[in-house]
gemmi code that builds the backbone of each chain (N, CA, C; Angstrom):
import gemmi

chains = {
    "A": [
        ("MET", (145.239, 85.628, 136.457), (144.499, 85.484, 137.655), (143.682, 86.783, 137.926)),
        ("ALA", (142.377, 86.576, 138.376), (141.602, 87.772, 138.632), (141.991, 88.484, 139.905)),
        ("GLN", (141.996, 89.748, 139.892), (142.264, 90.528, 141.103), (140.927, 90.836, 141.796)),
        ("ASN", (140.909, 91.270, 143.035), (139.676, 91.699, 143.670), (139.000, 92.764, 142.809)),
        ("GLY", (137.684, 92.488, 142.647), (136.817, 93.509, 142.010), (137.054, 93.541, 140.479)),
        ("ILE", (137.892, 92.741, 139.954), (138.049, 92.708, 138.508), (137.689, 91.322, 138.037)),
        ("VAL", (136.736, 91.373, 137.045), (136.271, 90.105, 136.506), (137.107, 89.790, 135.242)),
        ("GLU", (137.611, 88.623, 135.222), (138.451, 88.253, 134.028), (137.619, 87.474, 133.069)),
        ("LEU", (137.420, 88.016, 131.964), (136.610, 87.367, 130.889), (137.410, 86.359, 130.064)),
        ("PRO", (136.800, 85.263, 129.681), (137.528, 84.319, 128.864), (137.759, 84.950, 127.470)),
        ("ALA", (138.897, 84.606, 126.871), (139.215, 85.180, 125.540), (138.150, 84.700, 124.485)),
        ("THR", (137.669, 85.539, 123.774), (136.780, 85.187, 122.691), (137.144, 85.861, 121.367)),
        ("ASN", (136.586, 85.514, 120.285), (136.839, 86.138, 119.019), (135.834, 87.200, 118.649)),
        ("THR", (134.956, 87.571, 119.700), (133.815, 88.485, 119.427), (134.350, 89.779, 118.899)),
        ("ASP", (135.349, 90.360, 119.438), (135.841, 91.683, 119.012), (136.405, 91.605, 117.541)),
        ("VAL", (137.045, 90.397, 117.337), (137.617, 90.304, 116.000), (136.520, 90.181, 115.021)),
        ("ALA", (135.439, 89.417, 115.373), (134.307, 89.225, 114.413), (133.615, 90.567, 114.165)),
        ("LEU", (133.421, 91.342, 115.281), (132.667, 92.628, 115.050), (133.569, 93.618, 114.200)),
        ("ALA", (134.811, 93.492, 114.381), (135.696, 94.406, 113.739), (135.995, 94.062, 112.309)),
        ("SER", (135.686, 92.755, 111.897), (136.025, 92.394, 110.563), (135.380, 93.272, 109.469)),
        ("PRO", (136.256, 93.772, 108.628), (135.684, 94.822, 107.703), (134.794, 94.183, 106.590)),
        ("TRP", (133.928, 94.961, 106.056), (133.084, 94.510, 104.912), (133.456, 95.469, 103.728)),
        ("ASN", (133.422, 94.892, 102.575), (133.519, 95.701, 101.333), (132.185, 96.035, 100.807)),
        ("VAL", (132.037, 97.225, 100.436), (130.827, 97.635, 99.681), (131.295, 97.623, 98.176)),
        ("ILE", (130.531, 96.865, 97.405), (130.913, 96.567, 96.040), (129.774, 97.106, 95.092)),
        ("VAL", (130.157, 97.779, 94.005), (129.257, 98.241, 93.011), (129.538, 97.495, 91.733)),
        ("GLU", (128.538, 96.899, 91.127), (128.623, 96.231, 89.882), (128.223, 96.985, 88.624)),
        ("ASN", (128.759, 96.737, 87.542), (128.346, 97.427, 86.356), (127.016, 97.073, 85.844)),
        ("ASP", (126.290, 97.975, 85.232), (125.127, 97.670, 84.564), (125.096, 98.479, 83.324)),
        ("PRO", (124.352, 98.055, 82.243), (124.513, 98.680, 80.940), (123.733, 99.991, 80.778)),
        ("ILE", (122.918, 100.373, 81.708), (122.035, 101.409, 81.528), (122.491, 102.757, 82.328)),
        ("ASN", (122.942, 102.641, 83.529), (123.297, 103.850, 84.246), (124.402, 104.634, 83.566)),
        ("LEU", (124.138, 105.974, 83.454), (125.111, 106.889, 82.864), (126.422, 106.967, 83.742)),
        ("MET", (127.566, 107.115, 83.028), (128.783, 107.230, 83.805), (128.804, 108.426, 84.701)),
        ("SER", (128.244, 109.544, 84.110), (128.208, 110.837, 84.904), (127.250, 110.638, 86.242)),
        ("TYR", (126.261, 109.887, 85.985), (125.335, 109.662, 87.114), (126.048, 108.796, 88.201)),
        ("VAL", (126.713, 107.826, 87.831), (127.358, 106.923, 88.831), (128.454, 107.792, 89.606)),
        ("THR", (129.135, 108.633, 88.894), (130.186, 109.464, 89.465), (129.462, 110.378, 90.551)),
        ("LEU", (128.348, 110.981, 90.093), (127.657, 111.868, 91.015), (127.246, 111.089, 92.241)),
        ("VAL", (126.739, 109.889, 92.083), (126.314, 109.103, 93.298), (127.482, 108.873, 94.228)),
        ("PHE", (128.621, 108.499, 93.700), (129.803, 108.266, 94.597), (130.199, 109.483, 95.305)),
        ("GLN", (130.072, 110.687, 94.647), (130.436, 111.949, 95.308), (129.437, 112.181, 96.403)),
        ("ARG", (128.156, 111.942, 96.173), (127.202, 112.278, 97.128), (127.089, 111.301, 98.364)),
        ("VAL", (127.199, 110.002, 97.994), (127.081, 108.981, 99.141), (128.398, 108.962, 100.075)),
        ("PHE", (129.529, 108.964, 99.378), (130.764, 108.806, 100.122), (131.492, 110.127, 100.335)),
        ("GLY", (131.057, 111.167, 99.709), (131.770, 112.479, 99.837), (133.100, 112.490, 99.126)),
        ("TYR", (133.254, 111.516, 98.098), (134.550, 111.434, 97.429), (134.687, 112.715, 96.496)),
        ("PRO", (135.989, 113.148, 96.385), (136.221, 114.248, 95.346), (135.892, 113.627, 94.001)),
        ("ARG", (135.690, 114.586, 93.016), (135.176, 114.116, 91.696), (136.210, 113.168, 91.074)),
        ("THR", (137.536, 113.468, 91.207), (138.565, 112.568, 90.589), (138.513, 111.152, 91.124)),
        ("GLN", (138.384, 111.055, 92.379), (138.257, 109.716, 93.019), (137.015, 108.951, 92.585)),
        ("ALA", (135.922, 109.750, 92.549), (134.615, 109.164, 92.160), (134.701, 108.692, 90.694)),
        ("GLU", (135.354, 109.491, 89.851), (135.354, 109.114, 88.455), (136.337, 107.833, 88.288)),
        ("LYS", (137.386, 107.775, 89.046), (138.299, 106.590, 88.991), (137.494, 105.340, 89.377)),
        ("LEU", (136.672, 105.392, 90.438), (135.948, 104.287, 90.859), (134.864, 103.829, 89.848)),
        ("MET", (134.210, 104.915, 89.238), (133.200, 104.674, 88.244), (133.815, 103.977, 87.032)),
        ("LEU", (135.020, 104.404, 86.611), (135.648, 103.755, 85.493), (136.077, 102.291, 85.759)),
        ("GLU", (136.448, 102.071, 87.074), (136.745, 100.711, 87.511), (135.546, 99.863, 87.396)),
        ("VAL", (134.407, 100.362, 87.807), (133.172, 99.589, 87.755), (132.847, 99.275, 86.267)),
        ("HIS", (133.040, 100.302, 85.429), (132.721, 100.229, 83.976), (133.627, 99.233, 83.243)),
        ("THR", (134.929, 99.335, 83.514), (135.837, 98.537, 82.783), (136.052, 97.085, 83.259)),
        ("LYS", (135.986, 96.985, 84.703), (136.306, 95.720, 85.271), (135.028, 94.953, 85.673)),
        ("GLY", (133.898, 95.625, 85.569), (132.679, 95.025, 85.956), (132.142, 95.192, 87.388)),
        ("ARG", (133.136, 95.611, 88.184), (132.789, 95.862, 89.637), (133.953, 96.535, 90.343)),
        ("ALA", (133.668, 97.225, 91.438), (134.732, 97.868, 92.121), (134.308, 97.963, 93.680)),
        ("ILE", (135.359, 97.814, 94.483), (135.190, 98.006, 95.841), (135.134, 99.477, 96.091)),
        ("VAL", (134.075, 99.963, 96.576), (133.940, 101.488, 96.659), (134.149, 101.966, 98.071)),
        ("TRP", (134.024, 101.042, 99.043), (134.168, 101.445, 100.483), (134.487, 100.166, 101.232)),
        ("SER", (135.279, 100.277, 102.359), (135.437, 99.155, 103.270), (135.369, 99.664, 104.685)),
        ("GLY", (134.788, 98.827, 105.598), (134.625, 99.243, 106.924), (133.714, 98.420, 107.710)),
        ("GLY", (133.190, 98.934, 108.779), (132.314, 98.197, 109.638), (130.975, 97.846, 108.945)),
        ("ARG", (130.358, 96.769, 109.540), (129.139, 96.211, 108.848), (128.007, 97.222, 108.825)),
        ("GLU", (127.777, 97.867, 109.995), (126.578, 98.736, 110.084), (126.677, 99.848, 109.049)),
        ("GLN", (127.894, 100.442, 108.945), (128.119, 101.527, 108.003), (127.940, 100.951, 106.529)),
        ("ALA", (128.495, 99.775, 106.403), (128.418, 99.105, 104.997), (126.946, 98.978, 104.610)),
        ("GLU", (126.129, 98.476, 105.559), (124.700, 98.280, 105.259), (124.055, 99.662, 104.963)),
        ("MET", (124.439, 100.687, 105.638), (123.869, 102.021, 105.420), (124.268, 102.445, 103.979)),
        ("TYR", (125.517, 102.315, 103.618), (125.945, 102.689, 102.248), (125.164, 101.877, 101.185)),
        ("VAL", (125.147, 100.564, 101.396), (124.421, 99.693, 100.345), (123.014, 100.167, 100.163)),
        ("HIS", (122.305, 100.470, 101.312), (120.913, 100.959, 101.186), (120.852, 102.271, 100.439)),
        ("GLN", (121.786, 103.151, 100.694), (121.775, 104.410, 100.019), (121.985, 104.241, 98.487)),
        ("LEU", (123.003, 103.350, 98.218), (123.337, 103.073, 96.773), (122.112, 102.417, 96.108)),
        ("HIS", (121.436, 101.571, 96.831), (120.142, 101.013, 96.181), (119.128, 102.174, 95.980)),
        ("GLY", (119.075, 103.064, 96.883), (118.232, 104.184, 96.716), (118.518, 105.031, 95.442)),
        ("TYR", (119.792, 105.031, 95.034), (120.146, 105.683, 93.740), (120.152, 104.657, 92.624)),
        ("GLN", (119.707, 103.556, 92.860), (119.539, 102.467, 91.883), (120.793, 101.918, 91.232)),
        ("LEU", (121.858, 101.888, 92.105), (123.110, 101.265, 91.643), (122.999, 99.801, 92.126)),
        ("LEU", (123.705, 98.888, 91.409), (123.810, 97.437, 91.850), (124.882, 97.313, 92.870)),
        ("ALA", (124.499, 97.487, 94.002), (125.508, 97.438, 95.208), (125.230, 96.254, 96.067)),
        ("ARG", (126.315, 95.678, 96.577), (126.172, 94.653, 97.556), (127.360, 94.703, 98.500)),
        ("MET", (127.343, 93.782, 99.599), (128.421, 93.873, 100.476), (128.994, 92.441, 100.775)),
        ("GLU", (130.192, 92.392, 100.981), (130.954, 91.170, 101.170), (131.935, 91.301, 102.345)),
        ("LYS", (131.912, 90.302, 103.227), (132.840, 90.348, 104.320), (134.300, 90.180, 103.763)),
        ("VAL", (135.256, 90.981, 104.266), (136.607, 90.840, 103.842), (137.177, 89.562, 104.418)),
        ("GLU", (137.651, 88.641, 103.489), (138.243, 87.345, 104.005), (139.658, 87.512, 104.507)),
    ],
    "B": [
        ("MET", (124.009, 126.087, 68.845), (123.106, 126.314, 69.929), (122.464, 124.931, 70.340)),
        ("ARG", (122.434, 124.673, 71.657), (121.826, 123.520, 72.132), (120.416, 123.774, 72.256)),
        ("LEU", (119.510, 122.893, 71.565), (118.071, 123.182, 71.635), (117.457, 122.869, 72.961)),
        ("LEU", (117.856, 121.654, 73.520), (117.425, 121.313, 74.845), (118.360, 121.898, 75.876)),
        ("GLN", (117.833, 122.715, 76.746), (118.774, 123.326, 77.720), (118.072, 123.565, 79.090)),
        ("ILE", (118.838, 123.591, 80.039), (118.346, 123.864, 81.418), (119.017, 125.022, 81.954)),
        ("GLU", (118.254, 126.035, 82.460), (118.803, 127.244, 82.930), (118.098, 127.685, 84.182)),
        ("PRO", (118.816, 128.398, 85.015), (118.135, 128.856, 86.285), (117.046, 129.884, 85.886)),
        ("ALA", (115.874, 129.768, 86.454), (114.833, 130.722, 86.151), (114.846, 131.747, 87.248)),
        ("ASP", (115.006, 131.324, 88.505), (115.264, 132.220, 89.610), (116.003, 131.377, 90.694)),
        ("GLU", (116.106, 131.861, 91.876), (116.872, 131.163, 92.907), (116.284, 129.761, 93.146)),
        ("LYS", (114.985, 129.595, 93.047), (114.406, 128.379, 93.400), (113.877, 127.497, 92.321)),
        ("HIS", (114.007, 127.942, 91.068), (113.500, 127.153, 89.916), (114.570, 127.038, 88.775)),
        ("LEU", (114.416, 125.920, 88.080), (115.090, 125.733, 86.844), (114.125, 125.724, 85.706)),
        ("ARG", (114.499, 126.117, 84.544), (113.603, 125.987, 83.454), (114.238, 125.086, 82.370)),
        ("ILE", (113.519, 124.027, 82.006), (113.954, 123.133, 80.867), (113.377, 123.672, 79.686)),
        ("ARG", (114.151, 123.993, 78.662), (113.567, 124.564, 77.480), (113.955, 123.656, 76.279)),
        ("GLY", (113.152, 123.861, 75.278), (113.377, 123.098, 73.966), (113.043, 121.631, 74.059)),
        ("LEU", (112.061, 121.259, 74.834), (111.541, 119.834, 74.921), (110.874, 119.563, 73.602)),
        ("ASP", (111.410, 118.685, 72.785), (110.695, 118.368, 71.513), (109.653, 117.312, 71.718)),
        ("ARG", (108.991, 117.042, 70.577), (107.937, 116.071, 70.526), (108.334, 114.717, 71.102)),
        ("MET", (109.451, 114.242, 70.657), (109.841, 112.912, 71.067), (110.069, 112.853, 72.581)),
        ("LEU", (110.838, 113.852, 73.100), (111.104, 113.856, 74.503), (109.760, 114.018, 75.351)),
        ("CYS", (108.867, 114.903, 74.886), (107.623, 115.110, 75.532), (106.862, 113.760, 75.515)),
        ("GLY", (106.869, 113.071, 74.389), (106.196, 111.722, 74.348), (106.770, 110.833, 75.437)),
        ("CYS", (108.022, 110.768, 75.531), (108.685, 109.846, 76.548), (108.266, 110.347, 77.933)),
        ("LEU", (108.249, 111.551, 78.142), (107.959, 112.107, 79.480), (106.372, 111.813, 79.848)),
        ("ASP", (105.557, 111.864, 78.834), (104.177, 111.531, 78.992), (104.035, 110.150, 79.512)),
        ("GLU", (104.915, 109.202, 79.037), (104.784, 107.819, 79.416), (105.342, 107.483, 80.773)),
        ("LEU", (106.118, 108.490, 81.260), (106.890, 108.234, 82.560), (106.014, 107.667, 83.691)),
        ("PRO", (104.877, 108.383, 84.067), (104.201, 107.843, 85.234), (103.742, 106.347, 85.084)),
        ("ARG", (103.292, 106.022, 83.924), (102.784, 104.650, 83.606), (103.934, 103.686, 83.636)),
        ("LEU", (105.019, 104.178, 83.073), (106.288, 103.327, 83.089), (106.797, 102.946, 84.531)),
        ("LEU", (106.815, 104.008, 85.337), (107.294, 103.913, 86.693), (106.545, 102.926, 87.542)),
        ("GLU", (105.181, 102.811, 87.214), (104.320, 101.866, 87.939), (104.828, 100.398, 87.776)),
        ("GLN", (105.564, 100.187, 86.685), (106.002, 98.840, 86.402), (107.312, 98.465, 87.170)),
        ("GLY", (107.821, 99.436, 87.954), (109.061, 99.143, 88.780), (108.761, 98.199, 89.860)),
        ("ASP", (107.518, 98.028, 90.241), (107.155, 97.099, 91.329), (106.977, 95.629, 90.786)),
        ("ARG", (106.963, 95.459, 89.520), (106.743, 94.085, 88.984), (107.983, 93.514, 88.293)),
        ("PRO", (108.018, 92.157, 88.285), (109.193, 91.553, 87.545), (109.082, 91.984, 86.062)),
        ("PRO", (110.182, 92.068, 85.263), (111.548, 91.850, 85.788), (112.208, 93.074, 86.449)),
        ("ALA", (111.492, 94.293, 86.440), (112.168, 95.372, 86.867), (112.398, 95.418, 88.403)),
        ("ARG", (111.451, 94.664, 89.123), (111.555, 94.697, 90.606), (112.901, 94.163, 91.053)),
        ("GLN", (113.432, 93.176, 90.439), (114.670, 92.581, 90.898), (115.852, 93.573, 90.686)),
        ("ARG", (115.722, 94.361, 89.661), (116.751, 95.320, 89.357), (116.667, 96.558, 90.343)),
        ("LEU", (115.463, 97.032, 90.675), (115.322, 98.149, 91.591), (115.441, 97.794, 92.969)),
        ("TYR", (115.294, 96.485, 93.327), (115.381, 96.020, 94.723), (116.412, 94.885, 94.711)),
        ("PRO", (117.689, 95.148, 94.465), (118.624, 93.998, 94.360), (119.054, 93.438, 95.682)),
        ("ASP", (119.569, 92.148, 95.528), (120.057, 91.465, 96.767), (121.319, 92.043, 97.204)),
        ("PRO", (121.535, 92.356, 98.438), (122.807, 92.944, 98.948), (123.894, 91.856, 99.213)),
        ("PHE", (123.518, 90.609, 99.363), (124.486, 89.512, 99.541), (124.466, 88.564, 98.458)),
        ("ARG", (125.674, 88.109, 98.052), (125.777, 87.235, 96.925), (125.114, 85.886, 97.104)),
        ("SER", (125.271, 85.270, 98.286), (124.835, 83.903, 98.400), (124.365, 83.694, 99.843)),
        ("ASP", (123.572, 84.536, 100.395), (123.010, 84.390, 101.737), (121.526, 84.588, 101.622)),
        ("ALA", (120.727, 83.581, 101.220), (119.334, 83.745, 101.012), (118.585, 84.364, 102.119)),
        ("SER", (118.897, 83.806, 103.403), (118.104, 84.304, 104.560), (118.469, 85.756, 104.865)),
        ("ALA", (119.729, 86.112, 104.737), (120.110, 87.488, 104.965), (119.469, 88.391, 103.933)),
        ("ASN", (119.453, 87.951, 102.674), (118.717, 88.806, 101.642), (117.201, 88.923, 101.970)),
        ("GLU", (116.603, 87.845, 102.420), (115.209, 87.921, 102.707), (114.921, 88.926, 103.839)),
        ("GLU", (115.830, 88.889, 104.892), (115.664, 89.813, 106.008), (115.881, 91.246, 105.534)),
        ("TRP", (116.885, 91.401, 104.720), (117.199, 92.763, 104.206), (115.926, 93.338, 103.421)),
        ("HIS", (115.391, 92.556, 102.553), (114.254, 93.068, 101.737), (113.089, 93.308, 102.713)),
        ("ARG", (112.890, 92.480, 103.760), (111.780, 92.728, 104.707), (111.929, 94.045, 105.403)),
        ("LEU", (113.184, 94.461, 105.731), (113.367, 95.670, 106.459), (113.528, 96.861, 105.516)),
        ("MET", (114.080, 96.750, 104.354), (114.517, 97.883, 103.558), (113.582, 98.286, 102.452)),
        ("ASP", (112.845, 97.270, 101.847), (112.218, 97.537, 100.622), (111.074, 98.541, 100.652)),
        ("SER", (110.410, 98.656, 101.784), (109.292, 99.608, 101.850), (109.868, 101.038, 101.819)),
        ("ASP", (111.002, 101.267, 102.452), (111.669, 102.531, 102.457), (112.057, 102.873, 101.089)),
        ("LEU", (112.660, 101.944, 100.298), (113.071, 102.168, 98.916), (111.883, 102.468, 98.062)),
        ("ARG", (110.801, 101.661, 98.265), (109.580, 101.923, 97.415), (109.036, 103.299, 97.647)),
        ("HIS", (109.025, 103.732, 98.944), (108.549, 105.106, 99.173), (109.355, 106.140, 98.427)),
        ("LEU", (110.662, 105.930, 98.478), (111.593, 106.828, 97.776), (111.293, 106.915, 96.266)),
        ("PHE", (111.151, 105.668, 95.688), (110.878, 105.623, 94.219), (109.606, 106.199, 93.852)),
        ("VAL", (108.497, 105.836, 94.601), (107.181, 106.303, 94.288), (107.034, 107.807, 94.499)),
        ("THR", (107.588, 108.277, 95.579), (107.544, 109.731, 95.785), (108.121, 110.559, 94.630)),
        ("ALA", (109.337, 110.036, 94.161), (109.991, 110.693, 93.063), (109.050, 110.763, 91.837)),
        ("GLY", (108.400, 109.643, 91.620), (107.445, 109.558, 90.374), (106.322, 110.443, 90.588)),
        ("GLU", (105.769, 110.546, 91.744), (104.637, 111.463, 92.008), (105.037, 112.940, 91.765)),
        ("ILE", (106.229, 113.339, 92.221), (106.570, 114.684, 92.167), (106.768, 115.059, 90.685)),
        ("VAL", (107.375, 114.101, 89.910), (107.575, 114.374, 88.502), (106.264, 114.385, 87.729)),
        ("ALA", (105.322, 113.569, 88.066), (104.052, 113.545, 87.404), (103.314, 114.934, 87.696)),
        ("ARG", (103.401, 115.450, 88.810), (102.776, 116.727, 89.126), (103.484, 117.797, 88.351)),
        ("ASP", (104.837, 117.820, 88.294), (105.561, 118.785, 87.521), (105.210, 118.743, 86.088)),
        ("LEU", (105.023, 117.550, 85.510), (104.716, 117.451, 84.046), (103.448, 118.083, 83.683)),
        ("ALA", (102.530, 118.231, 84.659), (101.184, 118.844, 84.324), (101.461, 120.347, 83.980)),
        ("ARG", (102.634, 120.877, 84.197), (102.939, 122.283, 83.954), (103.691, 122.528, 82.659)),
        ("LEU", (103.750, 121.435, 81.831), (104.490, 121.576, 80.568), (103.732, 122.650, 79.703)),
        ("GLU", (104.491, 123.544, 79.091), (103.817, 124.675, 78.313), (104.675, 124.903, 77.056)),
        ("PRO", (104.099, 125.538, 75.996), (104.745, 125.821, 74.810), (105.989, 126.715, 75.200)),
        ("ASP", (107.147, 126.497, 74.484), (108.372, 127.293, 74.654), (108.254, 128.504, 73.795)),
        ("PRO", (108.143, 129.716, 74.259), (107.938, 130.863, 73.400), (109.087, 131.053, 72.447)),
        ("ALA", (110.233, 130.686, 72.791), (111.418, 130.959, 71.961), (111.625, 129.902, 70.859)),
        ("GLN", (110.930, 128.713, 70.978), (111.185, 127.642, 70.022), (109.848, 127.031, 69.550)),
        ("PRO", (109.406, 127.298, 68.382), (108.144, 126.732, 67.876), (108.182, 125.230, 67.985)),
        ("HIS", (107.076, 124.611, 68.243), (106.867, 123.169, 68.290), (107.671, 122.517, 69.401)),
        ("ARG", (108.152, 123.271, 70.337), (108.852, 122.762, 71.531), (108.213, 123.309, 72.764)),
        ("LYS", (108.421, 122.560, 73.880), (107.835, 122.903, 75.121), (108.797, 123.257, 76.170)),
        ("GLN", (108.406, 123.886, 77.273), (109.278, 124.172, 78.378), (108.629, 123.789, 79.641)),
        ("LEU", (109.377, 123.695, 80.694), (108.914, 123.364, 82.010), (109.635, 124.027, 83.093)),
        ("LEU", (108.881, 124.637, 84.012), (109.514, 125.226, 85.146), (109.550, 124.281, 86.258)),
        ("LEU", (110.717, 124.054, 86.773), (111.010, 122.959, 87.733), (111.537, 123.483, 89.002)),
        ("PRO", (110.911, 123.288, 90.166), (111.510, 123.719, 91.444), (112.912, 122.995, 91.654)),
        ("VAL", (113.909, 123.758, 91.982), (115.230, 123.147, 92.243), (115.069, 121.997, 93.266)),
        ("ALA", (114.205, 122.167, 94.190), (113.980, 121.127, 95.222), (113.584, 119.741, 94.587)),
        ("HIS", (113.069, 119.830, 93.411), (112.503, 118.644, 92.729), (113.620, 117.912, 91.851)),
        ("LEU", (114.763, 118.526, 91.796), (115.853, 118.016, 90.888), (116.192, 116.483, 91.172)),
        ("ASN", (116.373, 116.278, 92.475), (116.712, 114.797, 92.752), (115.548, 113.833, 92.446)),
        ("ALA", (114.322, 114.276, 92.590), (113.188, 113.406, 92.178), (113.202, 113.140, 90.701)),
        ("TRP", (113.571, 114.188, 89.922), (113.563, 114.024, 88.488), (114.662, 113.050, 88.069)),
        ("ILE", (115.850, 113.232, 88.741), (116.959, 112.285, 88.373), (116.574, 110.900, 88.780)),
        ("SER", (116.016, 110.691, 89.875), (115.636, 109.372, 90.291), (114.558, 108.727, 89.333)),
        ("ALA", (113.492, 109.592, 89.052), (112.444, 109.005, 88.108), (112.950, 108.728, 86.764)),
        ("LEU", (113.776, 109.627, 86.199), (114.306, 109.320, 84.871), (115.205, 108.061, 84.906)),
        ("ASN", (116.046, 107.970, 85.924), (116.882, 106.805, 86.055), (116.058, 105.459, 86.180)),
        ("GLN", (115.039, 105.580, 87.088), (114.152, 104.364, 87.269), (113.538, 103.954, 85.903)),
        ("ALA", (113.067, 104.946, 85.187), (112.406, 104.616, 83.948), (113.336, 103.957, 82.953)),
        ("ARG", (114.533, 104.406, 82.878), (115.605, 103.818, 81.917), (115.847, 102.408, 82.359)),
        ("LEU", (115.983, 102.201, 83.676), (116.361, 100.868, 84.194), (115.213, 99.949, 83.976)),
        ("ILE", (114.037, 100.405, 84.170), (112.757, 99.540, 83.945), (112.797, 99.095, 82.486)),
        ("LEU", (112.934, 100.044, 81.563), (112.899, 99.712, 80.136), (114.075, 98.763, 79.809)),
        ("GLY", (115.209, 98.939, 80.450), (116.295, 98.096, 80.230), (116.096, 96.637, 80.626)),
        ("GLU", (115.418, 96.532, 81.788), (115.139, 95.198, 82.249), (113.996, 94.515, 81.417)),
        ("GLN", (113.039, 95.314, 81.034), (111.883, 94.711, 80.259), (112.295, 94.181, 78.934)),
        ("PHE", (113.340, 94.877, 78.329), (113.765, 94.433, 77.005), (115.191, 93.840, 77.041)),
        ("ALA", (115.618, 93.436, 78.218), (116.888, 92.785, 78.450), (118.009, 93.442, 77.627)),
        ("VAL", (118.135, 94.716, 77.916), (119.179, 95.539, 77.120), (120.554, 95.271, 77.595)),
        ("THR", (121.464, 95.025, 76.789), (122.862, 94.740, 77.065), (123.761, 95.898, 76.754)),
        ("GLU", (124.932, 95.826, 77.247), (125.992, 96.961, 76.995), (126.136, 97.064, 75.439)),
        ("ALA", (126.245, 95.969, 74.706), (126.397, 96.070, 73.183), (125.263, 96.737, 72.551)),
        ("GLU", (123.978, 96.458, 73.097), (122.821, 97.100, 72.441), (122.806, 98.528, 72.780)),
        ("MET", (123.317, 98.918, 73.929), (123.323, 100.362, 74.305), (124.181, 101.187, 73.340)),
        ("ARG", (125.214, 100.493, 72.734), (126.180, 101.104, 71.822), (125.736, 101.105, 70.370)),
        ("ARG", (124.623, 100.385, 70.074), (124.100, 100.327, 68.671), (123.692, 101.736, 68.193)),
        ("GLU", (124.120, 101.973, 66.903), (123.703, 103.295, 66.412), (122.505, 103.251, 65.511)),
        ("GLU", (122.256, 102.078, 64.932), (121.102, 101.905, 64.000), (119.961, 101.281, 64.769)),
        ("LEU", (118.825, 102.030, 64.855), (117.623, 101.518, 65.543), (116.518, 101.460, 64.528)),
        ("HIS", (115.663, 100.384, 64.664), (114.522, 100.199, 63.678), (113.282, 100.396, 64.441)),
        ("PRO", (112.380, 101.342, 64.023), (111.219, 101.679, 64.690), (110.139, 100.536, 64.840)),
        ("GLU", (110.355, 99.585, 63.890), (109.364, 98.476, 63.926), (109.710, 97.463, 64.987)),
        ("ARG", (110.899, 97.521, 65.551), (111.275, 96.551, 66.607), (111.027, 97.114, 67.949)),
        ("GLU", (110.336, 96.415, 68.747), (109.925, 96.849, 70.163), (111.174, 97.184, 70.960)),
        ("GLN", (112.199, 96.312, 70.941), (113.376, 96.588, 71.720), (114.103, 97.848, 71.306)),
        ("ASP", (114.103, 98.140, 69.932), (114.749, 99.342, 69.450), (114.072, 100.642, 69.907)),
        ("VAL", (112.732, 100.482, 69.975), (111.941, 101.680, 70.452), (112.270, 101.845, 71.999)),
        ("ALA", (112.371, 100.822, 72.703), (112.851, 100.934, 74.166), (114.200, 101.526, 74.174)),
        ("LEU", (115.094, 101.095, 73.394), (116.476, 101.629, 73.348), (116.460, 103.181, 73.079)),
        ("PHE", (115.604, 103.501, 72.113), (115.486, 104.921, 71.758), (115.035, 105.747, 72.939)),
        ("LYS", (114.008, 105.193, 73.611), (113.544, 105.940, 74.772), (114.555, 106.095, 75.915)),
        ("ILE", (115.293, 104.986, 76.116), (116.423, 105.028, 77.117), (117.390, 106.114, 76.733)),
        ("HIS", (117.700, 106.207, 75.463), (118.658, 107.256, 75.061), (118.086, 108.680, 75.208)),
        ("VAL", (116.821, 108.801, 74.797), (116.193, 110.152, 74.860), (116.096, 110.619, 76.328)),
        ("LEU", (115.597, 109.723, 77.184), (115.483, 110.081, 78.646), (116.901, 110.270, 79.235)),
        ("GLY", (117.852, 109.582, 78.687), (119.250, 109.659, 79.178), (119.885, 111.048, 78.821)),
        ("TYR", (119.447, 111.546, 77.692), (119.915, 112.955, 77.307), (119.480, 113.901, 78.307)),
        ("LEU", (118.172, 113.943, 78.697), (117.760, 114.894, 79.686), (118.353, 114.556, 81.028)),
        ("LEU", (118.441, 113.293, 81.359), (119.076, 112.938, 82.670), (120.480, 113.492, 82.760)),
        ("GLN", (121.233, 113.383, 81.696), (122.643, 113.907, 81.660), (122.672, 115.344, 81.949)),
        ("LEU", (121.711, 116.111, 81.382), (121.733, 117.556, 81.661), (121.370, 117.861, 83.136)),
        ("LEU", (120.429, 117.063, 83.655), (120.058, 117.268, 85.080), (121.213, 116.902, 86.015)),
        ("VAL", (121.900, 115.848, 85.658), (123.031, 115.443, 86.532), (124.069, 116.506, 86.530)),
        ("GLU", (124.265, 117.172, 85.342), (125.311, 118.325, 85.342), (124.917, 119.373, 86.249)),
        ("HIS", (123.565, 119.665, 86.351), (123.067, 120.704, 87.211), (123.211, 120.280, 88.770)),
        ("ALA", (123.129, 119.036, 88.955), (123.100, 118.599, 90.401), (124.496, 118.376, 90.951)),
        ("ARG", (125.504, 118.373, 90.022), (126.850, 118.078, 90.472), (127.454, 119.060, 91.504)),
        ("PRO", (128.049, 118.699, 92.631), (128.553, 119.601, 93.539), (129.555, 120.577, 92.885)),
        ("ARG", (129.429, 121.903, 93.121), (130.193, 122.881, 92.549), (131.612, 122.959, 93.255)),
    ],
}
model = gemmi.Model(1)
for chain_id, residues in chains.items():
    chain = gemmi.Chain(chain_id)
    for i, (resn, *xyz) in enumerate(residues, 1):
        res = gemmi.Residue()
        res.name, res.seqid = resn, gemmi.SeqId(i, " ")
        for name, pos in zip(("N", "CA", "C"), xyz):
            atom = gemmi.Atom()
            atom.name, atom.element = name, gemmi.Element(name[0])
            atom.pos, atom.b_iso = gemmi.Position(*pos), 0.0
            res.add_atom(atom)
        chain.add_residue(res)
    model.add_chain(chain)
structure = gemmi.Structure()
structure.add_model(model)
structure.setup_entities()
């Protein structure tokens, strides 16, 4: 029950929807140098070299890797940056 | 001794030395090659869809983002084209050239070389297996493209090493 001066809002899933994380995915391509992809991960995400190399190898051997997860706006920013570096990046909502 | 090398010239410049005839030939072609990034099939590779199966979201994304990307790519190509006008003979290595490159242009060079390799890769549908081929035939167009991808990749590799955070 609402108290004086307090508006009680109906329960919605809005917060849940906004908070649902997104994965940023990088796919393998035959041309990009492994050292270049590592450098891009270091620059875009600030990952240390060992982590960046591990992700690069995952992209290379498995064909794709989730390189970051989080809010949609940030994911869009990262995908745009990765496209600027000419990596095959896309985003997927975490199910 | 490594014939192709990059060394600091001063605080603000790098010097690329030992550029041979093949690499200079590939670099000469760079501005013309980069112009093809705006056309299929390279365009789809340089401006990829961010969503796997949401056509309207992809359309909206391209409407908002592509001009920014294009500016980034074109600017990098323009910077490299201006730098290439300063190619000069390498006094230490006969038949080779050198280039003084502002450190501030390093990212533009990395971008332009990578764009060029990707454009060639798309134009000639280069696969992972083809990238590993060791025998190339100069009479085959795709092999010439592969050769250029490798030659430009060699220079790119050296530039990436210089750009790596210390």
